[in-house]
N, C-alpha and C positions, 0 to 999 in steps of 0.2 A: 481605269479609275478604281480606286480601292474604297469600299464601303466601310464606314465605322459602325460597328455593332455595339450598342449600349445595353449591357445586360444588368446594369445597376450602378449606383454611384460609388460603392465600395467594393474593395476586393473580398472575396469570401473568407479569407484567413485572418483579416485584420478586424480588431474589435474597436468599437467606438470608445474614445477616451472617457466619456461620462458614465459608461456602464461598468459595474463591478461584477466580476464573476462571483457567483454565490458559493462556490467551494472555498475561495480564498477569504470571504468576508467573515468577520467575527460574528458569533451567534448574537442575535438581538436580545436584549434584556427585557424581560417582562416586568415593567415598572407599575406601581400602583400608588396613587396619591392617598395621603392619610388625612381624612377630613377633620378639620378643627386643629390640627397639629400646628405649633408655633415653632419656628427655627430658633434654637437656643443662641445662635450666633447673630442673626440680623433681625429677629423678633418678628418676621413677616408671617402672616397666617396663610395656611393652605398652600405651601411651597415644598412640603416634604414628601418625597417619594421613597418607596422601599423596593428592594429587588434582591435577588440571590446572586452572590459572586463567590465562586469557589466554595460552595456549600455554606457560606455564612450570610446572615441577613445584614443587609447594608441600608441605612437611612441617609438620604442625601437631600440637600436643599437645592432646588433648581434655581433659585434667585441668587444666592451668594456662593454656592459651591461647597458649603459645609458638609462634611461626611463623618459618619460614626457607625461603628458596628453595633448592632442591636444585640443585647444579651440573649443567650439561648435560654429557651423555656425552662430546662431543667435547673439552670443556674438561678433563675428567678424563683422557682419553687423552693429551691434549697434556702435562699435568702429569707423568703416569706415564712418557711418552717422554722428557721432559726429565731426570727422575730416573735412568732407565736410562742415559741418555747420560752423566750425571755419574758413574755408577757403573763405567763401562767403564775398564779399566786398573787398577782397584783390586783387589788380592789380599789377601784376608784369611787369615792364617796363625795356626793355633792349635797349641799344644803339647800333647802327651799324655805324662804321666809314667807309665812302665811300672814295675810293682811286680813284683819277682821273688820 
């Protein structure tokens, strides 16, 4: 009579189909929700997440899938500096009517 020895349900070299090897998996994105942000596409509140992809800041709506690349900080500063330079020399005067 031959005895069966049960050392486990799986063979040692086989991997389970539901498990993913970490070395082959893509790196997990660190996503942050932006509080109070409204999606420009679907107009839903608090559905925008941001994350880095290939060194670029990406904004994505988790509701409709809208994706946009966020402008770099130095680009925003350059635009703001240009607007400030254009505004120099402009004086805005408002009148106030006094009631007696």
